[in-house]
C-alpha positions in Angstrom: 107.5 146.1 130.9 104.3 147.7 132.1 100.9 146.4 133.1 102.3 143.5 135.0 102.3 141.8 138.3 103.4 144.5 140.7 107.1 144.9 141.5 108.1 141.4 140.4 107.9 139.9 137.0 105.1 141.2 134.8 102.4 139.0 133.4 104.0 139.3 130.0 107.4 138.2 131.3 105.9 135.2 133.0 104.1 134.3 129.8 107.3 134.6 127.8 109.2 132.4 130.2 106.4 129.7 130.4 106.0 129.6 126.6 109.8 129.5 126.1 110.0 126.7 128.6 107.3 124.8 126.8 109.1 125.1 123.5 112.4 124.1 125.2 110.7 120.9 126.4 108.7 120.0 123.2 111.0 121.4 120.5 114.6 121.8 121.7 114.8 118.8 124.0 113.6 116.2 121.3 115.9 117.7 118.7 118.9 117.6 121.1 118.1 114.0 122.0 118.0 113.1 118.3 121.5 114.7 117.8 122.8 112.9 120.9 121.6 109.5 119.8 123.1 110.0 116.3 126.6 110.5 117.8 126.6 108.3 120.9 127.2 104.5 120.9 124.4 103.0 123.1 126.8 100.2 124.4 130.0 102.1 125.2 128.5 105.5 125.7 131.3 107.1 123.7 131.1 109.4 120.7 130.9 107.6 117.4 130.7 108.5 113.7 129.7 104.9 112.7 126.0 105.8 111.9 127.0 108.5 109.5 129.8 106.4 108.1 127.3 103.6 107.4 125.0 106.0 105.6 127.5 107.6 103.4 129.5 104.4 102.6 126.7 102.1 101.6 125.0 102.8 98.3 121.6 101.6 99.4 121.5 104.4 102.0 123.1 107.4 100.4 121.2 106.7 97.2 117.9 107.5 99.1 119.3 111.0 99.7 120.1 111.4 96.1 116.6 110.1 95.2 115.0 112.5 97.6 116.9 115.5 96.3 116.3 114.6 92.7 112.5 114.1 93.1 112.2 117.2 95.3 114.2 119.5 93.1 112.4 118.3 90.0 109.0 118.6 91.6 109.8 122.1 92.9 111.0 123.3 89.5 108.0 121.8 87.7 105.6 123.2 90.3 107.1 126.7 89.7 107.1 126.2 86.0 103.4 125.3 86.1 102.2 127.6 88.9 103.8 130.8 87.6 102.2 130.8 84.1 98.9 129.6 85.6 98.8 132.5 88.0 99.8 135.0 85.3 97.2 133.6 83.0 94.4 133.8 85.5 95.3 137.3 86.5 95.8 138.7 83.0 93.2 136.9 80.8 89.5 136.6 81.4 88.8 132.9 81.8 85.2 131.7 81.9 84.5 130.2 85.3 87.8 131.5 86.7 86.4 131.7 90.3 85.3 128.1 90.1 88.6 127.1 88.7 90.4 128.9 91.5 88.4 127.0 94.1 89.2 123.7 92.4 92.9 124.5 92.4 92.8 125.3 96.1 90.9 122.1 96.9 93.5 120.0 95.0 96.2 121.5 97.2 94.3 120.9 100.4 94.2 117.2 100.0 97.2 115.2 101.2 99.6 114.1 98.4 99.3 110.4 99.2 95.6 110.6 98.2 96.8 111.7 94.8 99.2 108.8 94.7 96.4 106.4 95.5 94.1 108.0 92.9 96.8 107.9 90.1 97.4 104.2 90.9 93.7 103.7 90.2 94.2 105.5 86.9 97.7 104.7 85.7 98.7 101.7 87.9 99.2 98.3 86.5 95.5 97.6 86.5 94.5 101.2 86.2 91.6 102.3 84.0 93.8 104.4 81.7 96.6 101.8 81.6 94.2 99.1 80.5 92.6 101.3 77.9 96.0 102.3 76.4 97.3 98.8 76.4 94.2 97.3 74.8 93.8 100.1 72.3 97.4 100.3 71.0 98.6 96.8 71.9 101.2 98.1 74.3 102.5 96.5 77.5 102.7 99.7 79.6 103.3 98.7 83.2 101.9 101.8 84.9 103.4 104.9 86.5 105.5 104.0 89.5 108.9 105.0 90.8 110.4 108.3 90.0 107.9 109.2 87.3 104.8 108.4 89.5 106.2 110.3 92.5 107.0 113.3 90.3 103.6 113.3 88.7 101.8 113.3 92.0 104.0 115.9 93.7 103.9 118.3 90.7 100.1 118.3 90.3 99.6 118.5 94.1 102.2 121.2 94.8 101.9 123.7 91.9 98.7 125.2 93.5 100.9 126.5 96.3 103.1 128.4 93.9 99.9 129.5 92.1 98.4 130.9 95.3 101.5 132.8 96.3 102.2 134.2 92.9 98.6 135.2 92.4 98.8 137.3 95.6 102.0 138.9 94.3 100.5 139.8 90.9 97.4 141.2 92.6 99.7 143.7 94.5 101.8 144.5 91.5 101.6 147.9 89.9 100.6 147.3 86.2 101.8 150.7 85.1 105.3 149.3 84.8 104.0 146.6 82.5 102.2 149.2 80.4 105.2 151.5 80.3 107.3 148.6 78.9 104.6 147.9 76.3 104.6 151.6 75.2 108.4 151.4 74.7 107.9 148.5 72.3 108.6 145.5 74.6 106.7 142.4 73.5 104.5 140.2 75.7 107.2 137.6 76.3 109.8 140.3 76.9 107.6 142.0 79.5 107.0 138.7 81.3 110.7 137.9 81.4 112.0 141.4 82.2 109.1 142.9 84.3 106.8 140.3 85.7 109.2 137.5 86.7 111.8 139.7 88.5 109.0 141.4 90.5 107.4 138.2 91.7 110.8 136.4 92.1 110.9 136.8 96.0 107.4 135.3 96.2 108.3 132.6 93.7 111.3 131.7 95.8 109.3 131.7 99.0 106.6 129.4 97.6 109.2 127.1 96.0 110.8 126.7 99.4 107.5 125.6 100.9 107.1 123.1 98.0 110.6 121.9 98.6 110.0 121.3 102.3 106.6 119.7 101.7 107.9 117.3 99.0 111.1 116.4 100.8 109.3 115.5 104.0 106.4 113.6 102.4 106.2 110.0 103.4 103.0 108.6 102.0 103.5 109.3 98.3 106.8 107.5 97.8 105.7 104.7 100.1 102.6 104.0 98.0 103.7 104.7 94.4 107.5 104.7 94.7 108.0 100.9 94.8 111.8 100.5 94.4 112.4 104.2 94.4 113.3 104.8 98.1 113.4 108.3 99.6 114.7 109.5 103.0 111.3 109.7 104.8 110.6 106.1 103.8 114.1 105.0 104.8 114.0 106.7 108.3 110.5 105.1 108.9 111.6 101.6 108.0 114.8 102.0 110.1 113.0 103.2 113.1 109.9 101.0 112.8 111.7 97.8 111.6 109.9 94.6 112.3 113.0 93.0 113.8 113.6 96.0 116.1 114.5 99.4 114.8 117.9 100.9 114.9 117.4 104.1 116.9 121.0 105.5 116.5 121.0 105.0 112.7 117.4 106.5 112.4 118.6 109.5 114.5 121.6 110.0 112.1 119.2 110.0 109.1 117.1 112.5 110.9 120.1 114.8 111.5 121.0 114.5 107.8 117.4 115.4 106.8 117.4 118.4 109.0 120.7 119.5 107.7 119.5 119.4 104.1 116.3 121.3 104.8 118.3 123.9 106.8 120.7 124.4 103.9 117.7 124.9 101.5 116.1 127.3 104.0 119.2 129.5 104.1 119.8 129.3 100.4 116.3 130.6 99.8 116.8 133.4 102.2 120.1 134.5 100.5 118.5 134.4 97.1 115.4 136.3 98.3 117.5 139.1 99.8 119.1 139.7 96.3 115.7 140.3 94.7 113.5 142.1 97.1 111.2 144.9 95.9 108.8 147.2 97.7 105.8 148.3 95.6 102.4 149.9 95.9 99.7 148.8 93.5 98.5 152.2 92.3 97.1 150.4 89.2 96.6 146.7 89.9 96.7 144.1 87.1 93.3 143.3 85.7 92.2 140.5 83.5 91.4 141.4 79.9 89.4 139.5 77.3 91.6 137.7 74.8 90.7 136.9 71.2 91.4 134.3 68.6 94.0 131.7 69.1 95.3 133.3 72.3 91.9 133.0 73.9 91.6 129.3 72.9 95.1 128.4 74.2 94.5 130.3 77.4 91.2 128.6 78.1 92.6 125.2 77.1 95.6 125.5 79.3 93.6 126.7 82.3 91.0 123.9 82.0 93.6 121.2 81.3 95.8 122.0 84.3 92.9 122.5 86.7 91.3 119.2 85.4 94.5 117.3 86.0 94.9 118.8 89.5 91.4 118.0 90.7 91.2 114.6 88.9 92.5 112.6 92.0 89.7 114.0 94.2 87.1 113.1 91.5 88.5 109.6 91.2 88.5 109.1 95.0 84.9 110.3 95.4 83.7 108.2 92.5 85.3 105.0 93.6 84.0 105.4 97.1 80.5 104.7 95.7 81.4 101.6 93.7 80.3 98.1 94.7 83.3 96.0 95.7 84.2 92.5 96.9 85.1 93.1 100.5 86.5 96.5 99.6 89.3 95.1 97.5 88.0 94.4 94.0 85.4 96.6 92.4 82.7 94.4 90.9 80.6 97.0 89.1 77.5 98.9 90.1 77.1 101.4 92.9 76.6 100.9 96.7 77.3 102.5 100.0 79.1 99.4 101.4 82.4 101.3 101.7 80.8 103.9 104.0 79.1 101.1 105.9 82.4 99.4 106.5 84.1 102.6 107.6 81.7 105.1 109.2 79.5 102.5 110.9 82.2 99.8 111.7 82.4 98.8 115.3 85.1 100.5 117.4 86.1 102.7 114.5 86.8 106.2 115.8 89.0 107.4 113.0 86.7 110.3 112.0 86.0 111.4 115.6 89.7 111.2 116.5 90.6 113.3 113.5 88.2 116.0 114.3 88.9 116.0 118.0 92.7 116.1 117.5 92.3 118.8 114.9 90.1 121.0 117.1 92.3 120.6 120.2 95.5 121.2 118.2 94.2 124.3 116.4 93.1 125.7 119.8 96.6 125.3 121.1 98.1 126.7 118.0 95.9 129.8 117.9 96.3 130.7 121.6 100.1 130.2 121.7 100.6 131.6 118.2 98.8 134.9 119.0 100.7 135.3 122.2 104.1 134.6 120.6 103.3 137.0 117.8 102.2 139.7 120.3 105.3 139.2 122.5 107.7 139.2 119.6 106.3 142.4 118.0 105.0 144.5 121.0 107.3 143.3 123.8 110.7 143.0 122.2 113.5 141.8 124.4 116.1 139.0 124.4 113.7 136.3 125.7 111.0 137.1 123.2 113.5 137.3 120.3 114.7 133.8 121.3 111.1 132.7 121.5 110.4 134.0 118.0 113.4 132.2 116.6 112.6 128.9 118.4 109.0 128.8 117.1 110.4 128.8 113.6 112.5 125.6 114.2 109.6 123.2 113.3 109.4 124.8 109.9 112.6 122.9 108.9 111.7 119.6 110.7 110.1 116.9 108.5 107.0 115.3 110.1 108.6 111.8 110.3 111.7 113.4 112.0 109.4 115.1 114.5 107.5 111.9 115.2 110.7 110.0 115.9 112.1 112.8 118.1 109.0 112.8 120.2 109.2 109.1 120.8 112.9 109.4 121.7 112.0 112.1 124.2 108.6 111.1 125.6 108.7 107.3 125.7 110.5 107.1 129.1 110.6 109.1 132.3 110.5 111.9 133.3 107.8 112.6 130.6 105.9 109.6 129.3 103.1 110.5 126.9 103.8 108.1 124.0 100.8 106.3 122.7 98.4 109.0 124.0 96.4 111.5 122.2 98.3 114.3 124.0 101.6 113.5 122.1 99.7 113.8 118.8 98.1 117.1 119.8 101.5 118.5 120.8 103.2 117.2 117.6 100.4 118.7 115.4 100.6 122.0 117.3 104.4 122.2 117.0 104.2 121.4 113.3 101.7 124.2 112.5 103.1 126.8 114.9 105.5 128.7 112.6 102.7 129.4 110.1 100.3 130.6 112.7 102.8 132.8 114.4 103.6 134.4 111.1 100.0 134.9 110.0 99.2 136.3 113.5 102.2 138.7 113.2 100.9 139.8 109.8 97.5 140.5 111.3 99.1 142.4 114.2 101.3 144.4 111.9 98.2 146.0 110.4 97.1 147.3 113.8 98.7 150.7 114.8 100.2 150.6 118.3 98.6 154.0 118.9 95.2 152.3 119.2 96.5 150.2 122.1 98.2 153.2 123.6 94.9 155.1 123.5 93.1 152.3 125.4 95.8 152.3 128.1 95.6 156.1 128.4 91.9 155.7 129.1 92.7 153.5 132.1 92.7 150.0 130.6 95.5 147.6 131.7 97.7 146.1 129.1 96.1 142.7 129.5 92.6 144.2 129.2 93.7 146.1 126.1 95.2 143.0 124.6 92.0 140.9 125.3 89.4 143.6 124.4 91.1 145.6 121.7 94.1 143.9 120.1 92.7 140.3 119.9 89.3 141.3 118.4 91.1 143.3 115.7 93.4 140.4 114.9 90.6 137.9 114.9 89.5 137.9 111.2 93.1 137.3 110.0 93.8 134.8 112.8 90.6 132.8 112.1 91.3 132.6 108.4 94.8 131.3 109.1 93.4 128.9 111.7 91.0 127.4 109.2 93.7 126.7 106.7 95.9 125.3 109.5 93.1 123.0 110.6 92.9 121.5 107.1 96.7 120.8 107.1 96.5 119.3 110.6 93.7 116.8 109.7 95.7 115.9 106.5 98.9 115.1 108.5 100.4 111.7 107.9 104.2 111.8 108.3 104.2 112.2 112.1 100.8 110.5 112.6 102.0 107.2 111.1 104.8 107.1 113.8 102.9 108.4 116.8 99.4 106.8 116.4 98.0 103.8 118.2 94.8 101.9 117.5 93.0 104.1 120.1 93.9 107.4 118.4 94.1 106.4 114.7 93.2 109.3 112.3 91.7 109.5 108.9 95.0 109.8 107.1 96.4 106.8 108.9 93.3 104.8 108.1 93.5 105.8 104.4 97.1 104.7 104.3 96.6 101.4 106.0 93.6 100.5 103.9 95.6 101.2 100.7 98.4 99.1 101.9 96.0 96.2 102.6 94.4 96.6 99.2 91.0 97.8 100.6 90.6 100.5 98.0 86.8 100.9 98.6 87.4 101.7 102.3 90.3 104.0 101.5 88.2 105.9 99.0 85.4 106.4 101.6 87.9 107.7 104.2 89.5 109.9 101.6 86.1 111.3 100.5 85.3 112.2 104.1 88.6 114.1 104.4 88.0 115.8 101.0 84.5 116.9 101.9 85.8 118.2 105.3 88.5 120.2 103.4 85.9 121.7 101.0 83.6 122.7 103.8 86.6 124.3 105.6 87.5 126.2 102.5 83.9 127.5 102.2 84.1 128.6 105.8 87.3 130.4 105.0 85.6 132.3 102.2 82.7 133.2 104.5 85.0 134.5 107.3 87.3 136.5 105.0 84.6 137.7 102.6 86.8 136.7 99.7 86.4 134.4 96.8 90.1 133.5 96.3 93.1 132.6 98.4 96.2 134.7 97.8 99.2 135.2 100.1 
């Protein structure tokens, strides 16, 4: 390597070793400790399979795995079935207000799923507005949407925007001349979609479906709030680890290992399927939206408005209920007031909003700095160490948030490193969780920069570090900033790891929303959720400003 530190190790080599050591401490060590605890008896110190035997022999436990897989697979399939036609419709048909609809769809995705669960409880719960209306109008005894149906409803409407965003990007880059050629040969619209469109976007559809699968499988808040008797693995591992009568660390660790195994299997399955349907294409003639007529135009507009309306409805409900007058935050008494905001924003010793912003800013700073360095090292300084670093940074992609939180408490709750209960452990957890996405987005931005530009700077006398700081980073900055803004939104919306790692001193907005809903303080929960939603909207507007675009496509 050049441009280094004299005859010894170069600066880049030292950076590689330091970053690799950091990931070894904060990624590999906690995961190895989880694996160790799952197989070792804490009393005898010997190897045991008892924890896994307990899980797979007792129906109460293994049924949670079946429940998780059922709701995750169904939500993923429904999200794909909704996101794909929605993306094709918005790209192929001129829809009035399509730019505004696109923004609403993205906003619905940026909010945490458990906020959707809370909103749908307000609408379709036992005492929900729609539930009472239906029961009084038709004389029914509908008991609300809970369990499997409720979880599936929330996850589908909250996850399909991810498929929509990805597939929209793929359709934007698709050469429409293939579609036109098929039409000229007599292939009908349905036939062209089935034989041309779907095969070409299949790799993107599989990639987005994998992200939906990972997100749904790892989600803790939604099944905890609306699942009732329908237990899933994140809920099970949380209750086993945080049990009121003392958690069972070994059994919780075994559940964590099983969860990682399932997500790992899904990850490799997606990779294998994606390799079988990979296409390279240049959009010489991109797809453009055309004006539809007659019934097709009515159906297209109706479908687009209905789907978007259902997706954004939870955010509307949350914002509306935050301004309703309530009795101590629990029962809405009619009329409007700001008491929910007075009880949250101006409450004594309530730093949830400040903690959320501070944790988010510090975490995203760490993510951007390390993510850019890892992307540069893995692409411009290829060697065994940097290849290992690139691989290790992807590990958190398959680790559910609750598993990461438990792993961190296993690793950093006793010497030699004790940071449990501090803000630092949450910053590290958030950074680790978002690192794979930031590394990949930074690598994509770097891939668009020709190495010859950096070589020209070096040939003019600049060192490699100077070239990196004054040439490479500024050119990567727009793409990195755009990715950082979106990562910031996901960090402040994190619940699965926060609910395990937080203390009263560093409680975040998501934890506050969850605890208020559990207590029945729906007014306070709505106020917190509105603050989080407004923050996400402002972040989205900033993203549009930075990128100069009016849509998000990947």
